[in-house]
Backbone as CSV, one residue per row, in Angstrom:
resi,resn,N_x,N_y,N_z,CA_x,CA_y,CA_z,C_x,C_y,C_z
1,UNK,-17.712,5.459,-28.913,-18.883,6.282,-29.138,-19.351,6.893,-27.831
2,UNK,-20.027,8.005,-27.959,-20.544,8.726,-26.810,-22.051,8.914,-26.936
3,UNK,-22.656,9.338,-25.848,-24.097,9.595,-25.830,-24.396,10.926,-26.504
4,UNK,-25.368,10.928,-27.394,-25.791,12.140,-28.081,-26.602,13.006,-27.114
5,UNK,-26.262,14.302,-26.980,-27.014,15.173,-26.095,-28.458,15.408,-26.550
6,UNK,-28.742,15.173,-27.815,-30.093,15.380,-28.337,-30.992,14.168,-28.159
7,UNK,-30.546,13.012,-28.644,-31.422,11.840,-28.654,-31.133,10.846,-27.531
8,UNK,-29.969,10.988,-26.871,-29.634,10.114,-25.758,-29.088,8.750,-26.142
9,UNK,-28.934,8.503,-27.428,-28.382,7.211,-27.859,-26.856,7.268,-27.853
10,UNK,-26.243,6.129,-27.705,-24.775,6.030,-27.690,-24.247,5.954,-29.123
11,UNK,-24.553,6.983,-29.898,-24.197,6.983,-31.316,-23.543,8.295,-31.750
12,UNK,-22.884,8.990,-30.836,-22.182,10.227,-31.163,-20.745,9.892,-31.538
13,UNK,-20.375,10.285,-32.749,-19.034,9.996,-33.254,-18.329,11.289,-33.614
14,UNK,-17.019,11.267,-33.467,-16.210,12.405,-33.881,-15.975,12.315,-35.382
15,UNK,-16.085,13.446,-36.070,-15.751,13.494,-37.490,-14.813,14.672,-37.727
16,UNK,-14.492,14.952,-38.958,-13.513,16.000,-39.263,-14.005,17.398,-38.900
17,UNK,-15.311,17.588,-38.759,-15.874,18.902,-38.451,-16.343,19.047,-37.009
18,UNK,-16.264,18.014,-36.222,-16.738,18.063,-34.842,-17.281,16.720,-34.429
19,UNK,-18.574,16.703,-34.081,-19.231,15.465,-33.659,-20.566,15.353,-34.364
20,UNK,-20.936,14.126,-34.729,-22.202,13.887,-35.392,-22.841,12.646,-34.786
21,UNK,-24.150,12.696,-34.604,-24.884,11.534,-34.116,-25.357,10.735,-35.320
22,UNK,-24.984,9.473,-35.357,-25.388,8.651,-36.499,-26.822,8.154,-36.371
23,UNK,-27.486,8.421,-35.234,-28.898,8.059,-35.085,-29.824,9.194,-35.515
24,UNK,-29.629,10.378,-34.926,-30.549,11.483,-35.209,-29.995,12.487,-36.220
25,UNK,-28.692,12.394,-36.534,-28.095,13.279,-37.526,-27.669,14.637,-37.000
26,UNK,-27.841,14.886,-35.720,-27.463,16.171,-35.135,-25.941,16.347,-35.199
27,UNK,-25.496,17.560,-35.523,-24.073,17.869,-35.609,-23.712,18.867,-34.528
28,UNK,-22.538,18.702,-33.929,-22.058,19.582,-32.876,-20.641,20.032,-33.220
29,UNK,-20.392,21.328,-33.111,-19.055,21.867,-33.320,-18.158,21.433,-32.163
30,UNK,-16.877,21.320,-32.428,-15.926,20.965,-31.362,-16.006,21.950,-30.202
31,UNK,-16.184,23.224,-30.518,-16.224,24.260,-29.485,-17.457,24.151,-28.587
32,UNK,-18.498,23.436,-29.027,-19.718,23.249,-28.231,-19.584,22.133,-27.207
33,UNK,-18.635,21.236,-27.436,-18.548,20.014,-26.654,-17.381,20.038,-25.681
34,UNK,-17.522,19.262,-24.622,-16.489,19.134,-23.595,-16.425,17.673,-23.174
35,UNK,-15.257,17.232,-22.750,-15.095,15.862,-22.263,-15.131,15.883,-20.741
36,UNK,-15.977,15.077,-20.155,-16.114,14.997,-18.703,-14.831,14.437,-18.103
37,UNK,-14.278,15.151,-17.118,-13.060,14.687,-16.458,-13.333,13.507,-15.529
38,UNK,-14.587,13.297,-15.188,-14.943,12.212,-14.280,-15.160,10.887,-15.020
39,UNK,-16.010,10.892,-16.055,-16.368,9.641,-16.730,-15.855,9.531,-18.168
40,UNK,-15.389,10.643,-18.737,-14.841,10.618,-20.085,-15.856,10.797,-21.204
41,UNK,-17.128,10.962,-20.877,-18.135,11.134,-21.926,-18.148,12.575,-22.428
42,UNK,-18.638,12.756,-23.636,-18.750,14.076,-24.231,-20.113,14.665,-23.862
43,UNK,-20.151,15.979,-23.661,-21.405,16.665,-23.366,-21.328,18.098,-23.896
44,UNK,-22.507,18.700,-24.094,-22.559,20.089,-24.544,-22.222,21.015,-23.393
45,UNK,-21.313,21.931,-23.604,-20.906,22.883,-22.568,-22.099,23.650,-22.013
46,UNK,-23.047,24.029,-22.882,-24.188,24.824,-22.423,-25.124,24.032,-21.510
47,UNK,-25.031,22.695,-21.527,-25.863,21.872,-20.651,-25.333,21.825,-19.227
48,UNK,-24.113,22.296,-19.015,-23.507,22.246,-17.684,-22.625,23.481,-17.486
49,UNK,-23.220,24.670,-17.401,-22.410,25.892,-17.297,-21.754,26.099,-15.929
50,UNK,-22.295,25.505,-14.866,-21.778,25.749,-13.517,-20.490,24.997,-13.214
51,UNK,-20.356,23.793,-13.726,-19.165,22.966,-13.486,-18.688,22.453,-14.843
52,UNK,-17.895,23.269,-15.552,-17.550,22.916,-16.933,-16.716,21.661,-17.115
53,UNK,-16.107,21.143,-16.076,-15.285,19.942,-16.246,-16.050,18.651,-15.981
54,UNK,-17.350,18.748,-15.666,-18.134,17.564,-15.302,-19.455,17.536,-16.081
55,UNK,-19.786,16.377,-16.660,-21.030,16.251,-17.418,-22.244,16.340,-16.474
56,UNK,-23.411,16.642,-17.008,-24.602,16.766,-16.164,-24.892,15.515,-15.331
57,UNK,-24.676,14.328,-15.881,-24.945,13.093,-15.144,-24.014,12.957,-13.939
58,UNK,-22.723,13.181,-14.138,-21.761,13.085,-13.027,-22.020,14.172,-11.992
59,UNK,-22.379,15.363,-12.453,-22.688,16.460,-11.539,-23.877,16.101,-10.657
60,UNK,-24.915,15.557,-11.263,-26.106,15.137,-10.515,-25.750,14.045,-9.495
61,UNK,-24.946,13.080,-9.924,-24.515,12.004,-9.009,-23.713,12.580,-7.842
62,UNK,-22.864,13.550,-8.121,-22.059,14.184,-7.078,-22.951,14.910,-6.073
63,UNK,-23.967,15.613,-6.554,-24.892,16.308,-5.667,-25.650,15.335,-4.770
64,UNK,-26.010,14.190,-5.315,-26.762,13.200,-4.559,-25.906,12.477,-3.511
65,UNK,-24.567,12.489,-3.705,-23.666,11.870,-2.736,-23.589,12.683,-1.450
66,UNK,-23.660,13.975,-1.575,-23.487,14.872,-0.424,-24.700,14.945,0.475
C-alpha cells in the first residue's frame, strides 16, 4: 500500500482502473500517478512538476541535505 495524496493515510491501492484510497475513497487515474525512483512510493505528478522522478517528500529531503 501507498500513501494517499489526499488524506495522507497508507491506504492507496492499485485497482483495475488506476489507484483508489480505501480510507477516503479518492480515485486516481494511472496517468495522474508516478512512482518515486528514490523511495518507491506513489505520488500525483501534478504535486511535483519540477522533478518528475521524485516524490515531494524525497525532493524536500534532498533540498534540506544541500
